[in-house]
N, CA, C and O atoms as CSV, one atom per row, in Angstrom:
chain,resi,resn,atom,element,x,y,z
A,1,MET,N,N,-22.764,-17.048,-12.985
A,1,MET,CA,C,-21.439,-16.147,-12.976
A,1,MET,C,C,-20.855,-16.125,-11.601
A,1,MET,O,O,-21.294,-15.631,-10.563
A,2,GLY,N,N,-19.577,-16.888,-11.894
A,2,GLY,CA,C,-19.038,-17.055,-10.361
A,2,GLY,C,C,-18.007,-15.542,-9.857
A,2,GLY,O,O,-17.766,-14.536,-10.524
A,3,PHE,N,N,-17.626,-15.854,-8.623
A,3,PHE,CA,C,-17.338,-14.299,-7.993
A,3,PHE,C,C,-15.387,-15.292,-7.273
A,3,PHE,O,O,-15.149,-16.475,-7.032
A,4,TRP,N,N,-14.544,-14.102,-7.194
A,4,TRP,CA,C,-13.780,-14.301,-6.297
A,4,TRP,C,C,-13.195,-12.858,-6.198
A,4,TRP,O,O,-13.463,-11.746,-6.654
A,5,ILE,N,N,-12.044,-13.557,-5.182
A,5,ILE,CA,C,-11.024,-11.753,-4.961
A,5,ILE,C,C,-10.486,-12.668,-4.194
A,5,ILE,O,O,-10.766,-13.635,-3.486
A,6,LYS,N,N,-8.796,-11.428,-4.943
A,6,LYS,CA,C,-7.495,-11.982,-4.188
A,6,LYS,C,C,-7.229,-10.788,-3.910
A,6,LYS,O,O,-7.681,-9.702,-4.272
A,7,VAL,N,N,-5.890,-11.352,-2.747
A,7,VAL,CA,C,-5.037,-9.780,-2.796
A,7,VAL,C,C,-3.680,-9.496,-3.018
A,7,VAL,O,O,-2.844,-10.165,-2.412
A,8,TYR,N,N,-3.323,-8.594,-3.803
A,8,TYR,CA,C,-1.599,-9.138,-3.801
A,8,TYR,C,C,-0.696,-7.962,-3.015
A,8,TYR,O,O,-1.166,-6.863,-2.722
A,9,PRO,N,N,0.352,-8.279,-2.792
A,9,PRO,CA,C,0.575,-7.403,-2.633
A,9,PRO,C,C,0.952,-5.794,-2.849
A,9,PRO,O,O,1.412,-5.062,-1.973
A,10,ASN,N,N,0.550,-5.294,-4.670
A,10,ASN,CA,C,0.483,-4.316,-5.250
A,10,ASN,C,C,-1.052,-4.152,-5.257
A,10,ASN,O,O,-1.322,-3.005,-4.901
A,11,ARG,N,N,-2.099,-4.839,-5.516
A,11,ARG,CA,C,-3.133,-4.859,-5.720
A,11,ARG,C,C,-4.740,-5.773,-5.442
A,11,ARG,O,O,-4.873,-6.499,-4.457
A,12,VAL,N,N,-5.558,-5.631,-6.200
A,12,VAL,CA,C,-6.676,-6.249,-5.313
A,12,VAL,C,C,-7.174,-6.622,-6.576
A,12,VAL,O,O,-7.450,-5.742,-7.391
A,13,GLU,N,N,-7.365,-8.128,-6.911
A,13,GLU,CA,C,-8.072,-8.627,-7.821
A,13,GLU,C,C,-9.183,-8.744,-7.347
A,13,GLU,O,O,-9.349,-8.768,-6.128
A,14,PHE,N,N,-10.574,-8.881,-8.563
A,14,PHE,CA,C,-11.953,-9.622,-8.378
A,14,PHE,C,C,-12.910,-9.888,-9.783
A,14,PHE,O,O,-12.902,-9.656,-10.992
A,15,LYS,N,N,-13.810,-10.604,-8.629
A,15,LYS,CA,C,-14.233,-10.965,-10.127
A,15,LYS,C,C,-15.641,-11.233,-9.737
A,15,LYS,O,O,-15.944,-12.225,-9.074
A,16,ALA,N,N,-16.733,-10.115,-10.256
A,16,ALA,CA,C,-17.890,-10.109,-9.724
A,16,ALA,C,C,-18.492,-9.958,-10.869
A,16,ALA,O,O,-18.253,-8.896,-11.443
A,17,GLY,N,N,-19.243,-10.737,-11.411
A,17,GLY,CA,C,-20.162,-10.627,-12.692
A,17,GLY,C,C,-19.841,-11.423,-13.508
A,17,GLY,O,O,-19.607,-12.632,-13.492
A,18,ALA,N,N,-19.847,-9.845,-15.011
A,18,ALA,CA,C,-18.760,-11.086,-16.126
A,18,ALA,C,C,-17.505,-10.973,-16.367
A,18,ALA,O,O,-16.804,-11.843,-16.884
A,19,GLY,N,N,-16.937,-9.208,-15.773
A,19,GLY,CA,C,-15.770,-9.695,-16.034
A,19,GLY,C,C,-14.885,-9.316,-14.892
A,19,GLY,O,O,-15.333,-9.385,-13.747
A,20,SER,N,N,-13.390,-8.833,-15.170
A,20,SER,CA,C,-12.740,-9.642,-13.557
A,20,SER,C,C,-12.119,-7.848,-13.618
A,20,SER,O,O,-12.350,-7.077,-14.549
A,21,GLN,N,N,-11.485,-7.590,-12.635
A,21,GLN,CA,C,-11.135,-5.950,-12.185
A,21,GLN,C,C,-9.907,-5.874,-11.327
A,21,GLN,O,O,-9.829,-6.148,-10.130
A,22,ASN,N,N,-8.911,-5.437,-12.175
A,22,ASN,CA,C,-7.769,-4.954,-10.889
A,22,ASN,C,C,-7.623,-3.366,-10.555
A,22,ASN,O,O,-7.450,-2.398,-11.295
A,23,VAL,N,N,-7.796,-3.517,-8.810
A,23,VAL,CA,C,-7.158,-1.849,-8.273
A,23,VAL,C,C,-5.902,-1.926,-7.693
A,23,VAL,O,O,-5.633,-2.873,-6.953
A,24,PRO,N,N,-5.242,-1.207,-7.889
A,24,PRO,CA,C,-3.579,-1.279,-7.590
A,24,PRO,C,C,-3.925,-0.706,-6.136
A,24,PRO,O,O,-4.729,0.181,-5.851
A,25,ILE,N,N,-3.164,-1.397,-5.361
A,25,ILE,CA,C,-3.459,-1.297,-3.259
A,25,ILE,C,C,-3.036,0.096,-3.007
A,25,ILE,O,O,-3.090,0.462,-1.833
A,26,ASN,N,N,-2.663,0.859,-3.810
A,26,ASN,CA,C,-2.030,2.471,-3.257
A,26,ASN,C,C,-3.737,3.258,-3.673
A,26,ASN,O,O,-3.880,4.401,-3.239
A,27,GLN,N,N,-4.789,2.721,-4.375
A,27,GLN,CA,C,-5.410,3.387,-4.712
A,27,GLN,C,C,-7.202,2.958,-4.077
A,27,GLN,O,O,-8.261,3.406,-4.515
A,28,VAL,N,N,-6.949,1.762,-2.709
A,28,VAL,CA,C,-8.007,1.909,-2.292
A,28,VAL,C,C,-8.209,2.646,-1.480
A,28,VAL,O,O,-7.480,2.472,-0.504
A,29,ALA,N,N,-8.955,3.514,-1.391
A,29,ALA,CA,C,-9.525,3.877,-0.173
A,29,ALA,C,C,-10.235,4.138,1.098
A,29,ALA,O,O,-10.038,4.828,2.098
A,30,SER,N,N,-11.214,3.247,0.634
A,30,SER,CA,C,-11.888,2.732,2.249
A,30,SER,C,C,-12.535,1.732,1.513
A,30,SER,O,O,-12.874,1.815,0.333
A,31,ILE,N,N,-12.763,0.318,2.640
A,31,ILE,CA,C,-13.663,-0.854,2.540
A,31,ILE,C,C,-14.416,-0.378,3.365
A,31,ILE,O,O,-14.158,0.441,4.247
A,32,GLN,N,N,-15.985,-1.187,2.949
A,32,GLN,CA,C,-16.624,-1.212,3.818
A,32,GLN,C,C,-17.605,-3.351,3.218
A,32,GLN,O,O,-17.826,-4.064,2.239
A,33,LEU,N,N,-17.771,-3.296,4.644
A,33,LEU,CA,C,-18.600,-4.507,4.737
A,33,LEU,C,C,-20.112,-4.882,5.255
A,33,LEU,O,O,-20.772,-4.426,6.189
A,34,GLY,N,N,-20.299,-5.548,4.613
A,34,GLY,CA,C,-21.687,-6.198,4.729
A,34,GLY,C,C,-22.094,-6.391,5.777
A,34,GLY,O,O,-21.441,-7.125,6.517
A,35,MET,N,N,-23.438,-5.753,6.280
A,35,MET,CA,C,-23.738,-5.919,7.954
A,35,MET,C,C,-24.346,-6.245,7.730
A,35,MET,O,O,-25.035,-5.962,6.750
A,36,MET,N,N,-24.579,-7.573,8.984
A,36,MET,CA,C,-25.063,-8.691,9.668
A,36,MET,C,C,-25.816,-9.433,8.748
A,36,MET,O,O,-27.011,-9.467,8.457
A,37,GLY,N,N,-23.931,-10.536,8.026
A,37,GLY,CA,C,-24.605,-11.654,7.774
A,37,GLY,C,C,-24.558,-11.373,5.919
A,37,GLY,O,O,-24.295,-12.121,4.977
A,38,TYR,N,N,-24.961,-9.899,6.017
A,38,TYR,CA,C,-24.767,-9.990,4.055
A,38,TYR,C,C,-23.369,-9.936,3.898
A,38,TYR,O,O,-22.435,-9.258,4.326
A,39,MET,N,N,-23.640,-11.379,2.740
A,39,MET,CA,C,-22.053,-11.357,2.404
A,39,MET,C,C,-21.327,-10.685,1.183
A,39,MET,O,O,-21.099,-11.342,0.167
A,40,GLN,N,N,-20.852,-8.937,1.337
A,40,GLN,CA,C,-20.750,-8.543,0.537
A,40,GLN,C,C,-18.814,-7.525,1.246
A,40,GLN,O,O,-18.467,-7.278,2.401
A,41,ILE,N,N,-18.037,-7.225,-0.174
A,41,ILE,CA,C,-17.357,-6.188,0.567
A,41,ILE,C,C,-17.184,-5.243,-0.593
A,41,ILE,O,O,-17.038,-5.514,-1.785
A,42,THR,N,N,-17.241,-3.836,0.138
A,42,THR,CA,C,-17.221,-2.952,-1.083
A,42,THR,C,C,-16.114,-1.984,-0.758
A,42,THR,O,O,-16.109,-1.108,0.107
A,43,ILE,N,N,-15.394,-2.237,-1.423
A,43,ILE,CA,C,-14.393,-1.573,-1.791
A,43,ILE,C,C,-14.155,-0.026,-3.124
A,43,ILE,O,O,-14.255,-0.171,-4.342
A,44,GLU,N,N,-13.890,1.114,-2.517
A,44,GLU,CA,C,-13.916,2.167,-3.207
A,44,GLU,C,C,-12.382,2.939,-3.228
A,44,GLU,O,O,-11.522,2.934,-2.347
A,45,THR,N,N,-12.372,3.580,-4.524
A,45,THR,CA,C,-10.679,3.741,-4.330
A,45,THR,C,C,-10.442,5.293,-4.589
A,45,THR,O,O,-11.268,6.107,-5.002
A,46,THR,N,N,-9.572,5.431,-4.366
A,46,THR,CA,C,-9.498,7.227,-4.647
A,46,THR,C,C,-10.041,7.626,-5.897
A,46,THR,O,O,-9.213,8.362,-6.434
A,47,GLY,N,N,-10.813,7.516,-6.444
A,47,GLY,CA,C,-10.648,7.980,-7.272
A,47,GLY,C,C,-12.958,8.580,-7.359
A,47,GLY,O,O,-13.682,9.424,-7.888
A,48,GLY,N,N,-13.048,7.317,-6.379
A,48,GLY,CA,C,-14.774,7.535,-6.060
A,48,GLY,C,C,-15.508,6.081,-6.849
A,48,GLY,O,O,-16.606,5.605,-6.559
A,49,LYS,N,N,-14.588,5.592,-7.863
A,49,LYS,CA,C,-15.639,4.335,-7.646
A,49,LYS,C,C,-15.268,3.424,-6.972
A,49,LYS,O,O,-14.141,3.158,-6.555
A,50,LYS,N,N,-16.789,2.614,-6.774
A,50,LYS,CA,C,-17.220,2.075,-5.708
A,50,LYS,C,C,-17.657,0.228,-6.330
A,50,LYS,O,O,-18.585,-0.128,-7.056
A,51,TYR,N,N,-16.745,-0.456,-5.789
A,51,TYR,CA,C,-16.896,-2.140,-6.314
A,51,TYR,C,C,-18.114,-3.178,-4.725
A,51,TYR,O,O,-18.120,-3.637,-3.582
A,52,LYS,N,N,-18.649,-3.007,-5.593
A,52,LYS,CA,C,-19.078,-4.612,-4.342
A,52,LYS,C,C,-19.491,-5.808,-5.191
A,52,LYS,O,O,-20.234,-5.997,-6.154
A,53,ILE,N,N,-18.311,-6.871,-4.057
A,53,ILE,CA,C,-18.050,-8.267,-4.525
A,53,ILE,C,C,-18.486,-8.626,-3.254
A,53,ILE,O,O,-18.406,-8.128,-2.131
A,54,PRO,N,N,-19.338,-10.386,-4.115
A,54,PRO,CA,C,-19.840,-10.733,-3.194
A,54,PRO,C,C,-18.570,-11.435,-2.291
A,54,PRO,O,O,-17.477,-11.573,-2.841
A,55,CYS,N,N,-18.764,-11.862,-0.909
A,55,CYS,CA,C,-17.587,-11.811,-0.528
A,55,CYS,C,C,-17.775,-12.884,0.712
A,55,CYS,O,O,-18.692,-12.518,1.447
A,56,HIS,N,N,-17.321,-13.772,1.019
A,56,HIS,CA,C,-17.720,-15.257,1.846
A,56,HIS,C,C,-16.853,-14.739,3.404
A,56,HIS,O,O,-17.210,-14.816,4.579
A,57,LYS,N,N,-15.499,-14.162,2.712
A,57,LYS,CA,C,-14.933,-14.158,4.021
A,57,LYS,C,C,-13.864,-12.469,4.191
A,57,LYS,O,O,-12.672,-12.222,4.372
A,58,LYS,N,N,-15.094,-11.669,4.011
A,58,LYS,CA,C,-15.039,-10.652,3.870
A,58,LYS,C,C,-14.006,-10.121,5.064
A,58,LYS,O,O,-13.185,-9.426,4.464
A,59,ASN,N,N,-13.738,-10.129,6.202
A,59,ASN,CA,C,-12.974,-9.823,7.650
A,59,ASN,C,C,-11.586,-10.113,7.461
A,59,ASN,O,O,-10.641,-9.503,7.960
A,60,GLU,N,N,-11.542,-11.326,6.517
A,60,GLU,CA,C,-10.170,-12.110,6.264
A,60,GLU,C,C,-10.010,-11.060,5.469
A,60,GLU,O,O,-9.239,-10.270,6.014
A,61,VAL,N,N,-10.530,-10.520,4.002
A,61,VAL,CA,C,-10.397,-9.975,2.436
A,61,VAL,C,C,-9.738,-8.795,3.496
A,61,VAL,O,O,-8.556,-8.467,3.387
A,62,LYS,N,N,-10.350,-8.389,4.201
A,62,LYS,CA,C,-10.122,-6.599,4.569
A,62,LYS,C,C,-8.842,-6.540,5.326
A,62,LYS,O,O,-8.013,-5.640,5.189
A,63,GLU,N,N,-8.765,-7.247,5.888
A,63,GLU,CA,C,-7.429,-7.431,7.139
A,63,GLU,C,C,-6.396,-7.202,5.952
A,63,GLU,O,O,-5.633,-6.237,5.916
A,64,ALA,N,N,-6.461,-8.245,4.940
A,64,ALA,CA,C,-5.234,-8.725,4.144
A,64,ALA,C,C,-4.649,-7.357,3.181
A,64,ALA,O,O,-3.498,-7.024,2.897
A,65,ILE,N,N,-6.060,-6.713,2.812
A,65,ILE,CA,C,-5.588,-5.346,2.239
A,65,ILE,C,C,-5.048,-4.271,3.075
A,65,ILE,O,O,-4.253,-3.633,2.385
A,66,TYR,N,N,-5.131,-3.799,4.238
A,66,TYR,CA,C,-4.564,-3.496,5.470
A,66,TYR,C,C,-3.679,-3.594,5.145
A,66,TYR,O,O,-2.972,-2.718,4.646
A,67,ASN,N,N,-3.297,-5.326,5.428
A,67,ASN,CA,C,-1.786,-5.506,5.410
A,67,ASN,C,C,-1.230,-5.080,4.240
A,67,ASN,O,O,-0.201,-4.447,4.474
A,68,ALA,N,N,-1.469,-5.160,3.138
A,68,ALA,CA,C,-1.178,-4.692,1.413
A,68,ALA,C,C,-1.249,-3.513,1.557
A,68,ALA,O,O,-0.803,-2.890,0.594
A,69,GLN,N,N,-1.693,-2.813,2.508
A,69,GLN,CA,C,-1.407,-1.332,2.922
A,69,GLN,C,C,0.106,-0.439,3.177
A,69,GLN,O,O,0.867,0.425,2.741
A,70,ASN,N,N,-0.209,-1.559,4.398
A,70,ASN,CA,C,1.090,-1.507,5.039
A,70,ASN,C,C,2.810,-1.477,4.806
A,70,ASN,O,O,3.791,-0.775,5.053
A,71,SER,N,N,2.502,-2.494,4.287
A,71,SER,CA,C,3.899,-3.356,3.632
A,71,SER,C,C,4.241,-2.071,2.929
A,71,SER,O,O,5.084,-1.295,3.378
A,72,VAL,N,N,3.394,-1.807,1.523
A,72,VAL,CA,C,3.845,-0.904,0.494
A,72,VAL,C,C,4.119,0.482,1.183
A,72,VAL,O,O,5.009,1.197,0.722
A,73,GLY,N,N,3.514,0.815,2.083
A,73,GLY,CA,C,3.331,2.085,2.875
A,73,GLY,C,C,5.100,2.165,3.613
A,73,GLY,O,O,5.864,3.117,3.460
A,74,GLN,N,N,5.413,0.843,4.431
A,74,GLN,CA,C,6.764,0.526,4.833
A,74,GLN,C,C,7.457,0.821,3.987
A,74,GLN,O,O,8.334,1.669,4.152
A,75,GLY,N,N,7.150,-0.118,2.252
A,75,GLY,CA,C,8.221,0.070,1.566
A,75,GLY,C,C,8.866,1.596,0.769
A,75,GLY,O,O,9.827,1.976,0.099
A,76,SER,N,N,8.149,1.884,1.114
A,76,SER,CA,C,7.812,3.284,0.950
A,76,SER,C,C,9.271,4.527,1.519
A,76,SER,O,O,10.262,5.087,1.050
A,77,SER,N,N,8.572,4.413,2.691
A,77,SER,CA,C,9.771,4.982,3.454
A,77,SER,C,C,11.539,4.885,3.459
A,77,SER,O,O,12.503,5.636,3.604
A,78,ASN,N,N,11.146,2.966,3.117
A,78,ASN,CA,C,12.535,2.622,3.095
A,78,ASN,C,C,13.255,3.229,2.242
A,78,ASN,O,O,14.372,3.735,2.356
A,79,LEU,N,N,12.401,3.134,1.191
A,79,LEU,CA,C,13.292,3.661,-0.198
A,79,LEU,C,C,13.457,5.394,0.015
A,79,LEU,O,O,14.286,6.010,-0.655
A,80,SER,N,N,12.327,6.278,1.295
A,80,SER,CA,C,12.919,7.289,1.302
A,80,SER,C,C,14.179,7.529,1.791
A,80,SER,O,O,14.895,8.300,1.152
A,81,THR,N,N,14.712,6.876,3.090
A,81,THR,CA,C,15.615,7.033,3.874
A,81,THR,C,C,16.914,6.662,2.854
A,81,THR,O,O,18.072,6.979,3.123
A,82,ALA,N,N,16.523,5.959,1.678
A,82,ALA,CA,C,18.052,5.493,1.441
A,82,ALA,C,C,18.372,6.767,0.473
A,82,ALA,O,O,19.529,7.049,0.162
A,83,ASP,N,N,17.288,7.479,0.044
A,83,ASP,CA,C,17.826,7.976,-0.811
A,83,ASP,C,C,17.837,9.214,-0.139
A,83,ASP,O,O,18.161,10.023,-1.008
A,84,GLU,N,N,17.668,9.802,0.902
A,84,GLU,CA,C,18.446,10.975,1.379
A,84,GLU,C,C,19.360,10.709,1.698
A,84,GLU,O,O,20.003,11.679,2.098
A,85,LEU,N,N,20.063,9.413,1.779
A,85,LEU,CA,C,21.749,8.522,2.501
A,85,LEU,C,C,22.325,9.059,0.881
A,85,LEU,O,O,23.290,9.823,0.875
A,86,THR,N,N,21.774,8.682,-0.313
A,86,THR,CA,C,22.058,9.375,-1.562
A,86,THR,C,C,22.375,10.404,-1.961
A,86,THR,O,O,23.229,10.523,-2.839
A,87,LYS,N,N,21.596,11.670,-1.261
A,87,LYS,CA,C,21.842,12.916,-1.090
A,87,LYS,C,C,22.909,13.262,-0.341
A,87,LYS,O,O,23.901,13.809,-0.823
A,88,LEU,N,N,22.724,12.851,1.367
A,88,LEU,CA,C,24.023,12.989,2.050
A,88,LEU,C,C,25.475,12.819,1.810
A,88,LEU,O,O,26.416,13.519,2.183
A,89,VAL,N,N,25.440,11.378,0.872
A,89,VAL,CA,C,26.684,11.158,-0.351
A,89,VAL,C,C,27.048,12.310,-0.970
A,89,VAL,O,O,27.976,13.113,-0.880
A,90,GLN,N,N,25.887,12.148,-1.746
A,90,GLN,CA,C,26.249,13.069,-2.658
A,90,GLN,C,C,26.451,14.815,-1.853
A,90,GLN,O,O,26.879,15.804,-2.447
A,91,LEU,N,N,26.298,14.796,-1.352
A,91,LEU,CA,C,26.882,16.126,-1.014
A,91,LEU,C,C,28.125,16.305,-0.254
A,91,LEU,O,O,28.943,17.189,-0.510
A,92,LYS,N,N,28.234,15.528,0.596
A,92,LYS,CA,C,29.668,14.862,1.220
A,92,LYS,C,C,30.540,14.766,0.080
A,92,LYS,O,O,31.401,15.642,0.162
A,93,ASN,N,N,30.697,13.882,-1.202
A,93,ASN,CA,C,31.739,14.657,-2.348
A,93,ASN,C,C,31.695,15.280,-2.837
A,93,ASN,O,O,32.690,15.439,-3.544
A,94,ASP,N,N,30.554,16.278,-3.002
A,94,ASP,CA,C,30.712,17.685,-3.582
A,94,ASP,C,C,31.569,18.238,-2.639
A,94,ASP,O,O,32.158,19.033,-3.372
A,95,GLY,N,N,32.132,18.411,-1.379
A,95,GLY,CA,C,32.133,19.131,-0.731
A,95,GLY,C,C,31.376,20.098,0.099
A,95,GLY,O,O,31.852,21.227,0.216
A,96,ILE,N,N,30.284,19.812,0.677
A,96,ILE,CA,C,29.407,20.864,0.520
A,96,ILE,C,C,29.035,20.282,2.288
A,96,ILE,O,O,28.335,20.822,3.144
A,97,LEU,N,N,29.834,18.984,2.340
A,97,LEU,CA,C,29.304,18.331,4.140
A,97,LEU,C,C,30.454,18.431,4.413
A,97,LEU,O,O,31.194,18.313,3.436
A,98,THR,N,N,31.176,18.690,5.820
A,98,THR,CA,C,32.446,17.761,6.294
A,98,THR,C,C,31.732,16.868,6.649
A,98,THR,O,O,30.516,16.858,6.839
A,99,ASP,N,N,33.280,15.260,6.851
A,99,ASP,CA,C,32.653,13.958,7.404
A,99,ASP,C,C,32.006,13.976,8.863
A,99,ASP,O,O,31.255,13.135,9.358
A,100,GLU,N,N,32.461,15.071,9.381
A,100,GLU,CA,C,31.620,15.249,10.560
A,100,GLU,C,C,30.372,14.891,10.187
A,100,GLU,O,O,29.743,13.837,10.277
A,101,GLU,N,N,29.954,16.728,9.440
A,101,GLU,CA,C,28.748,17.051,9.281
A,101,GLU,C,C,27.669,15.673,8.879
A,101,GLU,O,O,26.597,15.353,9.392
A,102,PHE,N,N,28.427,15.062,7.786
A,102,PHE,CA,C,27.467,13.734,6.904
A,102,PHE,C,C,27.616,12.954,7.996
A,102,PHE,O,O,26.488,12.774,8.456
A,103,GLN,N,N,28.690,12.219,8.856
A,103,GLN,CA,C,27.962,11.142,9.708
A,103,GLN,C,C,26.914,11.531,11.202
A,103,GLN,O,O,26.578,10.651,11.994
A,104,GLU,N,N,26.680,12.405,11.291
A,104,GLU,CA,C,25.895,13.106,11.885
A,104,GLU,C,C,24.464,13.287,11.368
A,104,GLU,O,O,23.386,13.284,11.963
A,105,GLN,N,N,24.915,13.512,9.544
A,105,GLN,CA,C,22.787,13.531,9.733
A,105,GLN,C,C,22.558,11.582,9.017
A,105,GLN,O,O,21.510,10.940,9.092
A,106,LYS,N,N,23.695,11.158,8.482
A,106,LYS,CA,C,23.580,9.655,8.453
A,106,LYS,C,C,22.914,9.283,9.712
A,106,LYS,O,O,21.778,8.811,9.674
A,107,LYS,N,N,23.909,9.567,11.499
A,107,LYS,CA,C,22.983,8.352,12.574
A,107,LYS,C,C,21.667,9.350,12.698
A,107,LYS,O,O,20.815,8.951,13.492
A,108,LYS,N,N,21.361,10.736,11.940
A,108,LYS,CA,C,19.929,10.829,12.597
A,108,LYS,C,C,19.500,10.647,11.599
A,108,LYS,O,O,18.359,11.077,11.773
A,109,LEU,N,N,19.545,10.275,10.492
A,109,LEU,CA,C,18.539,9.364,9.391
A,109,LEU,C,C,18.139,8.083,9.867
A,109,LEU,O,O,16.996,7.739,10.168
A,110,LEU,N,N,19.591,7.143,9.922
A,110,LEU,CA,C,19.266,5.273,10.812
A,110,LEU,C,C,18.776,5.324,11.488
A,110,LEU,O,O,18.191,4.273,11.752
A,111,GLY,N,N,18.437,6.850,12.685
A,111,GLY,CA,C,18.188,6.936,13.987
A,111,GLY,C,C,18.960,6.275,15.061
A,111,GLY,O,O,18.635,6.427,16.238
């Protein structure tokens, strides 16, 4: 029985035992490393399920998961800014905001 773990921008995929599993990156709630040379990483999901995976490069895997989670979070905030700009344009087009108000709000959003 082989084992492996791969970290993608949107999921963690691994095999530990008979079958392989996928966990969406936004559902990884915690990561625990095996103590004192114990080559294992434990991934707990937001639903409370725990997966124990043998892993020789546990620190690198943990860092890769955190990096993927941070990338997903940054993408969401960019989407949020785009959504806010779209709403502002709609308010301006509907005559609710003046050009001056629109420019002021746009400047606040874009920092």
